[in-house]
N, C-alpha and C positions, 0 to 999 in steps of 0.2 A: 594558403587560402583559408580564411576564417570559416567557421561553421555555417553562418548564415549565407555566405557566398557559395559555399559548397552545395548547400541545399537549393539555392536559387539556380545554380548551374545544372544540378541534377534534374530539377523541375523543367527547365528549358529543354534539356536533352530528352526527357520523357515526352514532352509535348511534340518535339520534332519527330521522334520515332513514331508516335501515334499518328501524326499528320501524314508521315510517309506511308505508314501501314494502310491508311485509309485512301490515300490519293494514288499510290502506285498501281493498284489493280485497275484504276480507271484509265490509265494511259493506253492500254491496248484498245479499249472501247472507243476512246477519242480518235485513235488512228483509224480504226475500222469505220467509224462514222463518216469519214471523208475519203474513204478508199474506194475508188471505182474498180480497181484491179489490184489484187495483192496475192501473189502466188509464192509458194515455197521454191527456193530458199531465200527469197528477198527479205532483207531485214525491215525495210520500209515499203509502203505501197508503191507500185510502179506507176499508177495513175491516180490522181486526186480528182475529186468532184463532189457534187451534191446529190448524186443519185439516191443515196440512202434517205436523205431528207425529203426528196420528191416522192419516193415510194411511201414513206411514212405518212406524209400529208394525204396522198391518194388513198391510203388505207383508213383515213379518218382520225389521224392523230390529234388534230386540233379539237374536234368535238370530244374525243375521249379524254383529252387533257382537261377540258372544262368540266366534264362529267365527274372525273376523279376529284378535281378541286372542290366542286360543289358538294360531293358526297363527303369528303373529308371535313369540310368546313361545317356542314350541318351536324355531323356526328360530334365534332368538337364542341359546337355551341350547345348541344343537348347534354352530352356526357359530362362536361366540365362542371356546370353548376349543380347537376344532380350528384356528381361525385363529391363536390365540396360540401353540400348539405349532409350527405350520408357520412362523409369522413368526419365532419365536425361532431355529428351526433354520436358516432361510434367512439371518437376520441374522448368525449365527455363522459363516457360510460353511463349515460342516462337512458340508454335504449334497453328495454327488457329483452333478455335473450340476445344480447349483442353478439355473442360468439356465434350463435346459430344464424343470425342475420348476415354477419360477415361471411360465414361459410357459404350461404346461398348466393351472395353477391360475387364471390370468387369462384363459384362452381364452373363457370364457362372456361376457366383456365385449366381445370382438372379433367374436363370432358373432351373427347375428340371433336374438333371443330365440325367435321363432316356430319357426325351424328347429331350435334346440337342444331346445325343449320337444317338438316333434313327433318328433324322432329318438329322444330318451330315452323318450318315451311308448311307442314300439314295443317297446323293450327291456323296459320295466316290464311291459307286457302279456304278453310271452313268459315272463317270470319269475313271472307270476301274483301280482304285488304289489298289494294293495288300493289303491283309488283315493286314499284319504286319505293313506296312507303314501307313495304315489307323488308326491303333491303336495309333501309335506314333503321328500322326497329331492331333487326338482328345485329347490325353493326353496333348499335347502341348497347345492346346486351353484351357484346364482345368487348366494348371499350370501357364499360363501367368498372370492371375489376381494377384496371390500371388507374383510373381517376380516383376511385375510392381509396386505394392503397396509398397513392401519392398524397392526397389531401388528409387522410387519417394521420399519416406521419407528420405532416406539416402542423396540423392542429394539436397533435400530442406534444409537440415542442413549442407551441404557441403559449405565451404568457397572457392569460386573460386579465391580469391585473391592470394592464394598459386600458382595456375596455372598461373596467370598473371605474378607473380614475376619470375617464372621459365622461361616463354617465354621472359621476358625482359632481363634475364641473358643469353639468347642465346639458350635455350633448344628448340629442335624441338617439333612438335605436338606429335609425338610418344613418345619421351623421357618424355614429360610432363605427358602423360597418364600413362606410365609405372612407372615412378619414383615418381610422385606426386599424381595423381588421384587415381590409383588403390590401393596403400597402405592405403589411407585414407578411402576408401569405402570397403576394403577387408572384414571386419566383416559382412557388409550388403550383399556383394556378397556371402559369405559363407552361410548366413542365407537363402538367396533366392534360392541358389542351393539345400540346404537341403529341403526346402519346395517343390521344383520342383521334387526332387528325391522321396519324400514321395508320391506325386501324382502318379508317374509312378509305384512305388513299391507296393502301397496298392490298386491299382485300381481293381475293379471287374466287374462293369457294362460294361465299354467300351470293356474290353477284351472278355467278353461273347458275346456282341452284334456284335462287329465289327471283332473280331478275328476269329469268325466262327469255333472254335474248333482247329485252327491251332497253337494257343499259349496257353501253360499251365503254369500258374504262381502259386506262393505260395498261394495267396488269393483264387484262384480257388480250389486248393487242400484242403485248410483248410475248405472251404465251403462244398466241396464234402464229406470229412471225417466226418464233424460235422453233416451232414444230414443222419446219421445212417449207412453210408457205411464203416466207420472206427471205430476202438476201441478208448476208452478214451485215452489210452497211445499214440496212433498215432496222435490224435487231439492235445494233449498236446505238442508233439514233433514238429509238424508242426507250432503250434502257437508260441512256443518259438523261432523257427528258423526264423519266419517272423518278430520277434521283434529285433533280433540281429543287422542287418545293420542300422536301424534307430537310435537305442541307441548308436551305435558306432559313427555314424555321428553326433549325438547330442552332444556327448562329444567333438568331434573335433571342432564343431561350437562354443561351449561354451568356449573352450580354446582360439580360435581366438578372441572371443568377449572380453575376459579378457585381452589379449595382446593389443587389440585395445584401451581399456580404459586406459592402461598405457601410 
């Protein structure tokens, strides 16, 4: 076996092992999701059914799914362009006190999430900001470190010579951004948006503290059902549902990344 073939075979084996490591833990969840009765020592459920799905829908899973999706989408739409602007400025080293600015932007990663949410919640209450808007603001603060770091790395590796050539050839600033800059950093933008969406989609602490019971998301339903208020089948259905959008987005981001490398 030649060296390139050996590398290709090792790469395929690594991807297979990674896929198995990610998928195998989901098999018990999938079985529990459609198990109406499953007792020890049976290897498989004795009775199959859709009781878990019915209980999840009765608990408000449909509305919680829409709320989580909307929350993740809004956070991604806000955090991605802000992270791109900040990342480009920091990568260009034209920001006075750039190191201090970066430290402030990344500070939510170093501080306990509960303390950050509780402290900012007091400020939002004094400013009389509605609970839903407050949740979005705090999740935006939590998502910015990820988008800033992602886009800062992308722009640090970005060759601005392409943009200069486009401007010399007569392209306007907007045409340069749209036709040159954005295609080059599109995979990084997709990755940043994915991370920001995950922050909004999977949050629990901020929604509980700041939402004040006005927002019901999937993580809240999963936690509530898992704390002995729901059946095993209901917990499994809710858990699987909470995994679907991130996995779908991850596949899209991976596809964009492969196209970018071509």
